[in-house]
VMD Tcl script that builds the backbone (N, CA, C; Angstrom):
set m [mol new atoms 360]
animate dup $m
set s [atomselect $m all]
$s set {name element resname resid chain x y z} {
  {N N UNK 1 A 3.203 0.189 -47.131}
  {CA C UNK 1 A 3.653 1.253 -47.811}
  {C C UNK 1 A 4.818 1.257 -48.498}
  {N N UNK 2 A 4.994 1.243 -49.946}
  {CA C UNK 2 A 5.912 0.920 -50.645}
  {C C UNK 2 A 6.853 2.226 -51.048}
  {N N UNK 3 A 8.065 2.382 -51.283}
  {CA C UNK 3 A 8.638 3.339 -51.819}
  {C C UNK 3 A 9.725 3.084 -52.870}
  {N N UNK 4 A 10.191 3.847 -53.909}
  {CA C UNK 4 A 10.820 3.312 -54.987}
  {C C UNK 4 A 12.221 3.043 -54.295}
  {N N UNK 5 A 12.948 1.822 -54.820}
  {CA C UNK 5 A 14.267 1.621 -54.709}
  {C C UNK 5 A 15.009 2.362 -55.609}
  {N N UNK 6 A 16.072 3.011 -54.923}
  {CA C UNK 6 A 16.993 3.820 -56.062}
  {C C UNK 6 A 17.882 2.814 -56.769}
  {N N UNK 7 A 18.320 3.408 -58.008}
  {CA C UNK 7 A 18.939 2.526 -58.605}
  {C C UNK 7 A 20.004 3.286 -59.522}
  {N N UNK 8 A 21.415 3.330 -59.468}
  {CA C UNK 8 A 21.649 2.338 -58.431}
  {C C UNK 8 A 21.641 2.546 -57.090}
  {N N UNK 9 A 21.709 1.449 -56.189}
  {CA C UNK 9 A 21.348 1.509 -54.890}
  {C C UNK 9 A 22.337 2.292 -54.026}
  {N N UNK 10 A 22.275 3.781 -53.795}
  {CA C UNK 10 A 22.740 4.812 -53.125}
  {C C UNK 10 A 21.917 5.648 -52.346}
  {N N UNK 11 A 22.669 6.031 -51.193}
  {CA C UNK 11 A 21.842 7.148 -50.485}
  {C C UNK 11 A 21.666 8.273 -50.888}
  {N N UNK 12 A 20.538 9.260 -51.094}
  {CA C UNK 12 A 20.361 10.710 -51.550}
  {C C UNK 12 A 19.628 11.316 -50.306}
  {N N UNK 13 A 19.605 12.589 -50.670}
  {CA C UNK 13 A 18.813 13.318 -50.085}
  {C C UNK 13 A 17.465 13.147 -49.468}
  {N N UNK 14 A 16.726 12.383 -50.314}
  {CA C UNK 14 A 15.181 12.218 -49.863}
  {C C UNK 14 A 15.531 11.452 -48.888}
  {N N UNK 15 A 16.545 10.907 -48.122}
  {CA C UNK 15 A 16.592 9.887 -47.118}
  {C C UNK 15 A 16.939 10.313 -45.970}
  {N N UNK 16 A 17.263 11.799 -45.652}
  {CA C UNK 16 A 17.686 12.546 -44.669}
  {C C UNK 16 A 16.713 12.556 -43.605}
  {N N UNK 17 A 17.381 12.316 -42.534}
  {CA C UNK 17 A 16.397 12.301 -41.258}
  {C C UNK 17 A 16.952 13.590 -40.330}
  {N N UNK 18 A 18.026 14.121 -40.813}
  {CA C UNK 18 A 18.222 15.393 -40.164}
  {C C UNK 18 A 19.215 15.249 -38.993}
  {N N UNK 19 A 19.676 14.100 -38.560}
  {CA C UNK 19 A 20.572 14.086 -37.844}
  {C C UNK 19 A 21.833 13.350 -38.406}
  {N N UNK 20 A 22.983 14.161 -38.057}
  {CA C UNK 20 A 24.164 13.944 -39.483}
  {C C UNK 20 A 24.507 12.651 -38.929}
  {N N UNK 21 A 24.950 12.256 -37.786}
  {CA C UNK 21 A 25.277 10.981 -37.393}
  {C C UNK 21 A 24.557 9.774 -37.855}
  {N N UNK 22 A 23.319 10.037 -37.925}
  {CA C UNK 22 A 22.125 8.866 -38.428}
  {C C UNK 22 A 22.124 8.677 -39.947}
  {N N UNK 23 A 22.040 10.261 -40.614}
  {CA C UNK 23 A 22.408 10.191 -42.095}
  {C C UNK 23 A 23.689 9.486 -42.569}
  {N N UNK 24 A 24.663 9.674 -42.023}
  {CA C UNK 24 A 26.022 9.278 -42.375}
  {C C UNK 24 A 25.978 7.590 -42.272}
  {N N UNK 25 A 25.259 7.067 -41.264}
  {CA C UNK 25 A 25.171 5.703 -41.045}
  {C C UNK 25 A 24.168 5.131 -41.955}
  {N N UNK 26 A 23.308 5.777 -42.322}
  {CA C UNK 26 A 22.243 5.215 -43.420}
  {C C UNK 26 A 23.180 5.168 -44.586}
  {N N UNK 27 A 24.166 5.991 -44.686}
  {CA C UNK 27 A 24.893 6.040 -46.171}
  {C C UNK 27 A 25.609 4.929 -46.094}
  {N N UNK 28 A 26.054 4.479 -44.890}
  {CA C UNK 28 A 26.845 2.998 -44.608}
  {C C UNK 28 A 26.202 2.046 -44.863}
  {N N UNK 29 A 24.814 1.947 -44.625}
  {CA C UNK 29 A 24.060 0.902 -44.673}
  {C C UNK 29 A 23.784 0.744 -46.106}
  {N N UNK 30 A 23.594 1.731 -46.806}
  {CA C UNK 30 A 23.414 1.523 -48.442}
  {C C UNK 30 A 24.559 1.198 -49.292}
  {N N UNK 31 A 25.627 1.431 -48.565}
  {CA C UNK 31 A 26.860 1.205 -49.297}
  {C C UNK 31 A 27.057 -0.678 -48.839}
  {N N UNK 32 A 26.944 -0.917 -47.553}
  {CA C UNK 32 A 26.977 -2.176 -47.242}
  {C C UNK 32 A 26.034 -3.145 -47.804}
  {N N UNK 33 A 24.934 -2.961 -48.160}
  {CA C UNK 33 A 23.909 -3.641 -48.906}
  {C C UNK 33 A 24.325 -3.612 -50.164}
  {N N UNK 34 A 24.740 -2.450 -51.146}
  {CA C UNK 34 A 25.337 -2.598 -52.020}
  {C C UNK 34 A 26.642 -3.539 -52.553}
  {N N UNK 35 A 27.468 -3.461 -51.618}
  {CA C UNK 35 A 28.660 -4.439 -51.765}
  {C C UNK 35 A 28.004 -5.850 -51.480}
  {N N UNK 36 A 27.026 -6.133 -50.804}
  {CA C UNK 36 A 26.463 -7.489 -50.709}
  {C C UNK 36 A 25.885 -7.977 -52.105}
  {N N UNK 37 A 25.460 -6.898 -52.634}
  {CA C UNK 37 A 24.462 -7.152 -53.880}
  {C C UNK 37 A 25.723 -7.181 -55.314}
  {N N UNK 38 A 26.592 -6.641 -54.970}
  {CA C UNK 38 A 27.654 -6.387 -55.976}
  {C C UNK 38 A 28.332 -8.115 -56.105}
  {N N UNK 39 A 28.561 -8.502 -54.847}
  {CA C UNK 39 A 29.373 -9.694 -54.266}
  {C C UNK 39 A 28.722 -10.492 -53.521}
  {N N UNK 40 A 27.728 -11.174 -54.126}
  {CA C UNK 40 A 26.624 -11.953 -53.099}
  {C C UNK 40 A 27.406 -13.267 -52.553}
  {N N UNK 41 A 28.614 -13.449 -52.972}
  {CA C UNK 41 A 29.351 -14.854 -52.396}
  {C C UNK 41 A 30.715 -14.336 -51.354}
  {N N UNK 42 A 30.432 -12.975 -51.297}
  {CA C UNK 42 A 31.734 -12.165 -50.122}
  {C C UNK 42 A 31.145 -12.439 -48.711}
  {N N UNK 43 A 31.451 -13.288 -48.316}
  {CA C UNK 43 A 31.317 -13.286 -46.598}
  {C C UNK 43 A 31.636 -12.215 -45.621}
  {N N UNK 44 A 32.679 -11.581 -46.078}
  {CA C UNK 44 A 33.235 -10.514 -45.475}
  {C C UNK 44 A 32.423 -9.407 -45.527}
  {N N UNK 45 A 31.766 -9.134 -47.019}
  {CA C UNK 45 A 30.626 -7.990 -47.173}
  {C C UNK 45 A 29.396 -8.249 -46.376}
  {N N UNK 46 A 29.179 -9.394 -46.148}
  {CA C UNK 46 A 27.817 -9.784 -45.413}
  {C C UNK 46 A 28.218 -9.566 -43.599}
  {N N UNK 47 A 29.848 -9.931 -43.450}
  {CA C UNK 47 A 29.765 -9.870 -41.959}
  {C C UNK 47 A 29.779 -8.254 -41.761}
  {N N UNK 48 A 30.324 -7.472 -42.874}
  {CA C UNK 48 A 30.323 -5.861 -42.561}
  {C C UNK 48 A 29.146 -5.540 -42.737}
  {N N UNK 49 A 28.090 -5.845 -43.491}
  {CA C UNK 49 A 26.681 -5.230 -43.282}
  {C C UNK 49 A 26.195 -5.746 -41.903}
  {N N UNK 50 A 26.240 -6.719 -41.496}
  {CA C UNK 50 A 25.668 -7.175 -40.042}
  {C C UNK 50 A 26.503 -5.915 -39.135}
  {N N UNK 51 A 27.700 -6.078 -39.116}
  {CA C UNK 51 A 28.134 -5.262 -38.031}
  {C C UNK 51 A 27.702 -3.966 -38.050}
  {N N UNK 52 A 27.777 -3.210 -39.508}
  {CA C UNK 52 A 27.360 -1.708 -39.432}
  {C C UNK 52 A 25.653 -1.689 -39.271}
  {N N UNK 53 A 25.103 -2.650 -39.274}
  {CA C UNK 53 A 23.598 -2.779 -39.097}
  {C C UNK 53 A 23.513 -2.610 -37.405}
  {N N UNK 54 A 24.142 -3.980 -36.874}
  {CA C UNK 54 A 23.990 -3.476 -35.524}
  {C C UNK 54 A 24.332 -2.347 -34.822}
  {N N UNK 55 A 25.515 -1.655 -35.381}
  {CA C UNK 55 A 25.975 -0.694 -34.918}
  {C C UNK 55 A 25.041 0.719 -34.941}
  {N N UNK 56 A 24.654 0.773 -36.135}
  {CA C UNK 56 A 23.388 1.901 -36.044}
  {C C UNK 56 A 22.355 1.899 -35.588}
  {N N UNK 57 A 21.802 0.583 -35.177}
  {CA C UNK 57 A 20.657 0.100 -34.344}
  {C C UNK 57 A 20.914 0.747 -33.225}
  {N N UNK 58 A 22.144 0.230 -32.462}
  {CA C UNK 58 A 22.164 0.540 -31.302}
  {C C UNK 58 A 22.383 2.177 -31.040}
  {N N UNK 59 A 23.093 2.948 -32.159}
  {CA C UNK 59 A 23.100 4.281 -32.024}
  {C C UNK 59 A 21.808 4.890 -31.945}
  {N N UNK 60 A 20.746 4.682 -32.876}
  {CA C UNK 60 A 19.565 5.114 -33.161}
  {C C UNK 60 A 18.775 4.827 -32.207}
  {N N UNK 61 A 18.733 3.624 -31.327}
  {CA C UNK 61 A 17.886 3.443 -29.956}
  {C C UNK 61 A 18.736 4.156 -28.672}
  {N N UNK 62 A 19.959 4.528 -29.021}
  {CA C UNK 62 A 20.612 5.163 -27.843}
  {C C UNK 62 A 19.814 6.773 -27.834}
  {N N UNK 63 A 19.579 7.200 -28.926}
  {CA C UNK 63 A 19.316 8.538 -29.214}
  {C C UNK 63 A 17.673 8.649 -28.795}
  {N N UNK 64 A 16.731 7.376 -29.192}
  {CA C UNK 64 A 15.545 7.602 -28.919}
  {C C UNK 64 A 15.343 7.159 -27.272}
  {N N UNK 65 A 16.011 6.349 -26.819}
  {CA C UNK 65 A 16.003 6.426 -25.250}
  {C C UNK 65 A 16.111 7.752 -24.425}
  {N N UNK 66 A 17.132 8.439 -24.946}
  {CA C UNK 66 A 17.621 9.871 -24.413}
  {C C UNK 66 A 16.599 10.805 -24.568}
  {N N UNK 67 A 15.629 10.570 -25.865}
  {CA C UNK 67 A 14.827 11.650 -25.959}
  {C C UNK 67 A 13.422 11.110 -25.752}
  {N N UNK 68 A 13.298 10.242 -25.061}
  {CA C UNK 68 A 12.345 9.518 -24.587}
  {C C UNK 68 A 11.122 9.071 -25.652}
  {N N UNK 69 A 11.625 8.856 -26.752}
  {CA C UNK 69 A 10.815 8.488 -27.956}
  {C C UNK 69 A 9.700 7.646 -27.883}
  {N N UNK 70 A 8.355 7.853 -28.046}
  {CA C UNK 70 A 7.270 7.203 -27.547}
  {C C UNK 70 A 7.380 6.003 -28.163}
  {N N UNK 71 A 7.683 5.671 -29.500}
  {CA C UNK 71 A 7.927 4.493 -30.323}
  {C C UNK 71 A 8.924 3.655 -30.366}
  {N N UNK 72 A 9.852 3.868 -29.047}
  {CA C UNK 72 A 11.099 3.279 -29.157}
  {C C UNK 72 A 11.171 1.726 -29.066}
  {N N UNK 73 A 10.007 1.265 -28.270}
  {CA C UNK 73 A 9.839 -0.181 -28.054}
  {C C UNK 73 A 9.431 -0.915 -29.480}
  {N N UNK 74 A 8.494 -0.620 -30.347}
  {CA C UNK 74 A 8.339 -0.758 -31.474}
  {C C UNK 74 A 9.330 -0.895 -32.218}
  {N N UNK 75 A 9.814 0.211 -32.501}
  {CA C UNK 75 A 11.085 0.344 -33.538}
  {C C UNK 75 A 12.241 -0.321 -33.430}
  {N N UNK 76 A 12.431 -0.680 -32.023}
  {CA C UNK 76 A 13.344 -1.823 -31.582}
  {C C UNK 76 A 12.987 -3.031 -32.039}
  {N N UNK 77 A 11.847 -3.410 -31.653}
  {CA C UNK 77 A 11.614 -4.499 -32.201}
  {C C UNK 77 A 11.579 -4.891 -33.586}
  {N N UNK 78 A 11.397 -3.925 -34.536}
  {CA C UNK 78 A 11.806 -3.991 -35.898}
  {C C UNK 78 A 13.121 -4.202 -36.392}
  {N N UNK 79 A 13.860 -3.655 -35.530}
  {CA C UNK 79 A 15.472 -3.630 -35.501}
  {C C UNK 79 A 15.822 -5.040 -35.312}
  {N N UNK 80 A 15.285 -5.753 -34.363}
  {CA C UNK 80 A 15.686 -7.118 -33.588}
  {C C UNK 80 A 15.405 -7.752 -34.937}
  {N N UNK 81 A 14.291 -7.490 -35.486}
  {CA C UNK 81 A 13.692 -8.793 -36.382}
  {C C UNK 81 A 14.473 -8.666 -37.562}
  {N N UNK 82 A 15.067 -7.478 -38.157}
  {CA C UNK 82 A 15.818 -7.356 -39.322}
  {C C UNK 82 A 17.224 -7.862 -38.866}
  {N N UNK 83 A 17.824 -7.484 -37.942}
  {CA C UNK 83 A 19.217 -7.900 -37.443}
  {C C UNK 83 A 19.146 -9.645 -37.392}
  {N N UNK 84 A 18.158 -9.997 -36.767}
  {CA C UNK 84 A 18.072 -11.532 -36.536}
  {C C UNK 84 A 17.894 -12.225 -37.903}
  {N N UNK 85 A 17.215 -11.536 -38.800}
  {CA C UNK 85 A 17.424 -12.310 -40.268}
  {C C UNK 85 A 18.497 -12.280 -40.798}
  {N N UNK 86 A 19.299 -10.890 -41.017}
  {CA C UNK 86 A 20.581 -11.156 -41.583}
  {C C UNK 86 A 21.585 -11.788 -41.043}
  {N N UNK 87 A 21.695 -11.970 -39.676}
  {CA C UNK 87 A 22.501 -12.478 -38.764}
  {C C UNK 87 A 22.424 -14.218 -39.199}
  {N N UNK 88 A 21.234 -14.379 -39.714}
  {CA C UNK 88 A 20.948 -15.850 -40.240}
  {C C UNK 88 A 21.226 -16.170 -41.441}
  {N N UNK 89 A 21.870 -15.115 -42.280}
  {CA C UNK 89 A 21.945 -15.505 -43.734}
  {C C UNK 89 A 23.615 -16.051 -43.914}
  {N N UNK 90 A 23.654 -16.937 -45.233}
  {CA C UNK 90 A 24.830 -16.992 -45.247}
  {C C UNK 90 A 25.355 -16.761 -47.051}
  {N N UNK 91 A 26.360 -16.896 -47.364}
  {CA C UNK 91 A 27.090 -16.366 -48.552}
  {C C UNK 91 A 26.798 -18.013 -49.452}
  {N N UNK 92 A 26.388 -17.647 -50.847}
  {CA C UNK 92 A 26.093 -16.729 -51.589}
  {C C UNK 92 A 24.767 -16.323 -51.159}
  {N N UNK 93 A 24.670 -15.201 -51.423}
  {CA C UNK 93 A 23.032 -14.263 -50.946}
  {C C UNK 93 A 22.149 -14.503 -52.448}
  {N N UNK 94 A 21.320 -14.668 -52.124}
  {CA C UNK 94 A 20.217 -14.736 -53.433}
  {C C UNK 94 A 19.596 -13.382 -53.753}
  {N N UNK 95 A 19.357 -13.332 -55.143}
  {CA C UNK 95 A 18.804 -12.031 -55.551}
  {C C UNK 95 A 17.378 -11.760 -54.679}
  {N N UNK 96 A 16.731 -12.622 -54.440}
  {CA C UNK 96 A 15.640 -12.283 -53.391}
  {C C UNK 96 A 15.889 -11.950 -52.086}
  {N N UNK 97 A 17.114 -12.253 -51.345}
  {CA C UNK 97 A 17.684 -11.908 -50.074}
  {C C UNK 97 A 18.224 -10.381 -50.457}
  {N N UNK 98 A 18.959 -9.961 -51.696}
  {CA C UNK 98 A 19.329 -8.828 -51.773}
  {C C UNK 98 A 18.234 -7.893 -51.594}
  {N N UNK 99 A 17.317 -8.307 -52.511}
  {CA C UNK 99 A 16.212 -7.282 -52.833}
  {C C UNK 99 A 15.346 -7.237 -51.712}
  {N N UNK 100 A 15.069 -8.002 -50.671}
  {CA C UNK 100 A 14.626 -7.849 -49.333}
  {C C UNK 100 A 15.229 -6.925 -48.613}
  {N N UNK 101 A 16.666 -7.005 -48.532}
  {CA C UNK 101 A 17.624 -6.084 -47.689}
  {C C UNK 101 A 17.217 -4.498 -48.105}
  {N N UNK 102 A 17.173 -4.210 -49.769}
  {CA C UNK 102 A 17.324 -2.939 -50.321}
  {C C UNK 102 A 15.641 -2.445 -49.817}
  {N N UNK 103 A 14.942 -3.218 -50.135}
  {CA C UNK 103 A 13.240 -2.555 -49.823}
  {C C UNK 103 A 13.100 -2.602 -48.459}
  {N N UNK 104 A 13.826 -3.280 -47.319}
  {CA C UNK 104 A 13.474 -3.194 -46.267}
  {C C UNK 104 A 14.487 -1.985 -45.475}
  {N N UNK 105 A 15.603 -1.680 -46.260}
  {CA C UNK 105 A 16.186 -0.272 -45.913}
  {C C UNK 105 A 15.285 1.024 -46.341}
  {N N UNK 106 A 14.876 0.882 -47.602}
  {CA C UNK 106 A 14.233 2.147 -47.868}
  {C C UNK 106 A 13.032 2.348 -47.100}
  {N N UNK 107 A 12.228 1.197 -47.084}
  {CA C UNK 107 A 11.199 1.401 -46.352}
  {C C UNK 107 A 11.072 1.589 -44.943}
  {N N UNK 108 A 11.994 1.103 -44.186}
  {CA C UNK 108 A 12.176 1.518 -42.907}
  {C C UNK 108 A 12.809 2.766 -42.731}
  {N N UNK 109 A 13.717 3.568 -43.751}
  {CA C UNK 109 A 13.862 4.835 -43.337}
  {C C UNK 109 A 12.866 5.898 -43.657}
  {N N UNK 110 A 12.001 5.399 -44.931}
  {CA C UNK 110 A 11.290 6.500 -45.353}
  {C C UNK 110 A 9.773 6.316 -44.449}
  {N N UNK 111 A 9.741 5.086 -43.828}
  {CA C UNK 111 A 8.078 4.777 -43.352}
  {C C UNK 111 A 8.406 4.499 -41.868}
  {N N UNK 112 A 9.582 4.446 -41.165}
  {CA C UNK 112 A 9.810 4.068 -39.950}
  {C C UNK 112 A 10.575 5.342 -39.081}
  {N N UNK 113 A 11.914 5.336 -40.020}
  {CA C UNK 113 A 12.602 6.455 -39.280}
  {C C UNK 113 A 12.306 8.027 -39.375}
  {N N UNK 114 A 11.500 8.242 -40.361}
  {CA C UNK 114 A 11.019 9.324 -40.573}
  {C C UNK 114 A 10.139 10.106 -39.450}
  {N N UNK 115 A 9.434 8.750 -38.823}
  {CA C UNK 115 A 8.668 9.321 -37.854}
  {C C UNK 115 A 9.447 9.904 -36.486}
  {N N UNK 116 A 10.907 9.647 -36.550}
  {CA C UNK 116 A 11.608 10.441 -35.180}
  {C C UNK 116 A 11.883 11.979 -35.828}
  {N N UNK 117 A 12.043 12.262 -36.868}
  {CA C UNK 117 A 12.359 13.475 -37.288}
  {C C UNK 117 A 12.057 14.877 -36.323}
  {N N UNK 118 A 12.917 15.473 -35.964}
  {CA C UNK 118 A 12.647 16.701 -35.118}
  {C C UNK 118 A 11.947 16.008 -33.753}
  {N N UNK 119 A 12.417 14.839 -33.161}
  {CA C UNK 119 A 12.073 14.389 -31.943}
  {C C UNK 119 A 12.984 13.740 -31.270}
  {N N UNK 120 A 14.412 13.528 -31.653}
  {CA C UNK 120 A 15.313 13.168 -30.820}
  {C C UNK 120 A 16.348 14.173 -30.450}
}
mol reanalyze $m
mol bondsrecalc $m
mol representation Tube
mol addrep $m
């Protein structure tokens, strides 16, 4: 499933999962990817992206665990794969890499995270 990539690349209400902490973290992920896109040679921006992604995934998985969310194992595996990919990156980031990150985030929120709405 494919979803349109917002341009400029910013979070909007169409990405709401209706958990305030997760929506705020998703906003931060958009900002971090936007910074990487704006300054693809900035290693600090990439390091920040990796940090906020890891923290967000841990928070989301913790909420899923507490709620006994049925799809936790699959969701966690998807998180681990993405985090592994971005941890393996180095600057300068290619346009294709930035496009991948944008597409992944949009698809993950709207195609995967939306499955936990009202279940956590």
